[in-house]
N, C-alpha and C positions, 0 to 999 in steps of 0.2 A: 347533416350532411348534408354536402351539398349536390345537384343535378349531373356534375361533372363529374364526381368521383363516385357518384353512384352510376353512372356508365361507364367508367374504368373500369368496378371492380368485376362489369359484369360481362366484360371482355374479357379479362382477366382469369373468369371461371371455365372448368376445364372442362371441355363437352363431348369431349371427343368416347367418353363410356357411352354417353346414352344413345349419339351418334351410332356406334358398332351395332348396341341393342337393336336400335330404329331399323337399322338397316336387316338386321340378322329376321327380325319379326317378320319385313318388306320379302326377305328372300323366302322364307318359309311359307307367306301366305299369297306368292305369287303366283301360282296355282287357281288361286280364287279370287282374285283381283282383276285379272285381266282375262281374255279369252283363250280359248283355247290354241288358237293361233299365235296368244302371245307366249304358251309358254312352251311349243315349240320351236317359237324362235333365240328363248333359253336353254332350251334342250342346245339345239344349232351352239350357239357361243358357249355354251360346257364344254362341247365336244374338241370344237377348234381351242378352246384354252390349253387344254393339254400339251396338243405338241408345241401350240407356242409359247407356254412354260420352257418346255425343253431348248429351243430355240434361242428363246430370250438367259439360256446358262448358257449359250454359244457365244451369242450377239451381244449381248449386255453387259455378263462376267468376263467373259476369257475373249472376246473380240474378235472371235469368229465369223462371217460371213457365209451360212449355209445355204442352197439352197435346195437341199437333200428332202426334206420334212416330209415332203407329199410321195415319196417317195418312201421312204418311212409309215409313214400314213398308211400310204396304199398296203404295202407289206401286210400289217397290221391287220388293217378289215380282210383282207384273204385269208389270214390263215386265222380267225376268229370264227369268218363263215362258211371255210373248210372243215373245221373244228365241228363246229354247230353242223351243219347240215349233214354230213356225211357219219359221223360220233355220235351226234346229242351229247356231246360234250357240256358241265355247266358252264355258266358265264365266267366263273372266276380262273377254271380251267384255262379256258377261250383268252380273255385276258391277258393273262399272266404268260400263255404262247405266244402273243403276238407281242407282247412288248420284250422279248428273251430272244425270239427268233428277230424282230427287227433291230435289236440289239446287238446281237451276232453277225448280224451283216452289217452292219457298221463298222464290224472292225475288218475287213479285208479291203473295204472301201476305206476307212480313213489310215490306216498302214500308211500306206503309200502318199495318198493325197493332201495330208497334216503333214508330209515337209515337202508341199508346194507353199508357194508365196502369194497372198489376194489373190488377184485376177486368178492366175491360173489356180488355186482352189476352189472357185468362187466353178467356175467354169466345168471342172471336175466331179462336185457334186453336180452339177446341171445338168452332165452327161449321165449321173445313174437313174436320175427321174427317169430322164426317156429312155434310156434302158427297161427298167422297169415297167413302163408304159410297152413297152415294144413286147417283152415275154407274156402281161397279163395279155394280149390282143392277141399271140400267137402261140402261146402255151393252150394249146386247144383244149387239150384230155384235162387237165386240171382246172383252168380257170372257165373253160369255157368260150374263152375269144371276147367278140363282144357282146355277145346275149349276157355276159357274168355270171354271176352267181341269184338267184332269187331265191325265195321264199326260204332264206335265215331265218330261223326261231328269232323271236323276243327272250333277252335273257332269263336265265333258269339256274336254281338253284335250289341246292341239293345237300344241305346237314344234317346228314344224319338222317331221325324220322321228319325232321322239317325239309318239307319241298316246297317249291310256290314259283311262279313266273312273272317276274313285270312285264304287264303286259299294256298298260294302258298309260297315257301321253304325263298325267301326273304320277305316275306312280316312276313308271323311267325321270320324269324331271327330280323327283326329290336322290334317285340312285345315281342321276350324274352328277347332282350336287353332292354328293357326299365326297364323290370321288374327284370330282373339282376341288374341295375341302382339303382332300388330305395328299393331293399333286398338290395343293399352295402350301400344306403346310410340310412336306419333304421338298420345297425348293427353298423354303425358308431356311428350315435347317442348314440345309447345305452351304447357302452364302452367308450364313452364320458360325459353321464352323470353320477352322484351322485351313480346311481345303479351298473355300469361299473365296477365303484372304488371298492365296496361292493365286488365282483365279484370279483376282482382282490386279496382284500385282503383273499378272501374263500380259492380263489387259494393255496394264499403262505401258507396263518395259520390257518386254520380254529377254530382252538382253540381261538387263539388269537382271529378274529375276534370276536366268540362269544363271549367273555369276553369281550371285547369293547361296546356292546350293537347289532351286526348284527346278525337278524336273521338269524341264515344262513342256517336252514333247509328248511325254505320258502323261502329264494332267490334261494336256489338251485330247488327245487318244479318249481318257476316261468320260468327258464332260461328251465329246460327240457321243460317245455307245450310249449313255443315260442319257441325250437328249433326244437319241432315238428310239430309246424304251419307251418316253412322256408318248410321241407320236406315235408307237404304237398300240398304244393301249388307247390311245384315241379313236386312232382306229377300226380297231376291237369295240369301242361304242357306238361308232357311226353304223357300223355295217348290222347290229344286232339291233340298231334304234330305226337305221330308214329299209331295213331286211333287204335289200340290193345293194351290191357292187359291181362295176365295172370298171374295164380301164380308167375312164373317166375319174377315178378316183385319185390314177398320178396325176393329173393333170398338175400346169402347173399354174393354172389362178390359186389352187390352194398353198403350193409353196408361197407366192407373192401376198394373199390373203393371211397366210402365218407372216410372213416379214415385216405386214402394215401394221397389227397386232401389237407389235416388239415394238417398231419405231415409232409408232402412232403414239399408243399407250405410253412410250417410253423404255429405251433400253435399260437394263442395269437396276429396271426397278420391278417388285413382285405385284403393285398396285395398279403403274399402269397397263400390267398382261391382263388383268383380270377389268380393267373401269377398258382398254382395248378392244375384250374381247366382247363386251355386251354390246360398244359402241358400232365399231365396223363389221364385225358379224350378225350379233342380233338385231341390230338397225337394219340391215340390209334386207335380211329373210323377213323381218316381220315390215318393211315396204313391197315382198313380191305382188300385194294384193293390187301394188300399182302401180305396175312393169313404167308406166311413162314417168315416173317420179323416181324409180328408186338408185337408177344409175344415177340421175344429178342431183340427190340426195348425199351419196356416198362420193362422186367426185365431187360435190362443195366441203364435203370434210377435208380430203384430202387435200383442197386449194387452202381454205383455215389452217390446215396441220403444216405445210407447206413454208407460208407464210406470216403466221402467225404462233405457230408452238415450234421449230424448229429443235426442239431436245424432247419435242412429244407432250403430252399433255400432264406427265407425272412431274411437273415442277409447281403446276396448277396445282396437284392435288396434295403435295407436300406443304406448299403456303397456305393451300384449306384445312389442311391440316395441321399445321402449326395455330393459324387465327384463332381455330373452336378451343386448339388448347391452351389459350392466353399465352400464346410467344406475339413478341412484340417483331 
């Protein structure tokens, strides 16, 4: 066998399974490989991956641009914080309540807003963020205003006779990793289902989809609510990890960060959201130790994205995936 034939055979060997196994090992060993601050950065990236997954269902798969994710994120954070502080409920109760309340708040917003088109819908969702922040600042008897909620307990689990608290950074990382994996699996199941195909049909041509019998408005409302649920659960993780929640949780910076994750990673792809969370959140968090370089690096990433990766990093990820799978 010639050298060229050997090289071609190596190129065609499927290396995807070994790569997935290696990434899984790295993910599980991350707290022991890097410093504690690196683990903290990964936790923040995993937290923001949840609302980004929800936003991707809207932007990437249904074609709806929304800026309301920060509002649902803040609702989830305050819900979990208030329940934990005042009632001492377990984490899974707080997370479920945060997701359900965020979804319930999305319903009255979505009913009128989804009848609007393009720019009007975006402005409506932006207004909800502003209203949420105003309520958090002025409903002092509940939210404590600008002082916010403090001393939120770390996640507590009470499963019959088994009771434990996730207190350390390493243990919280594994919990966030597990929740992030479940959220990613849930998104994968949604987009691979018949409902997911209908969402893509709405994104590509809403009028044609409706003429084929797809209830487009109902689908958009359901996806909007599911997106809010993802954001609410992410907010509960945020509250229990930082143990502090303030009106700043509703700031537009969070909405734009989630949007950059989706668009930068690659709208309409799951791998793009995971990669975007690690790059645009994990990297910026890791660079907080060098404030003078942090925003420069972030800005350079955005410039590279705009000029050379107009569809996000997803096409590069997909091409690499095909390459290691032996596809020409």
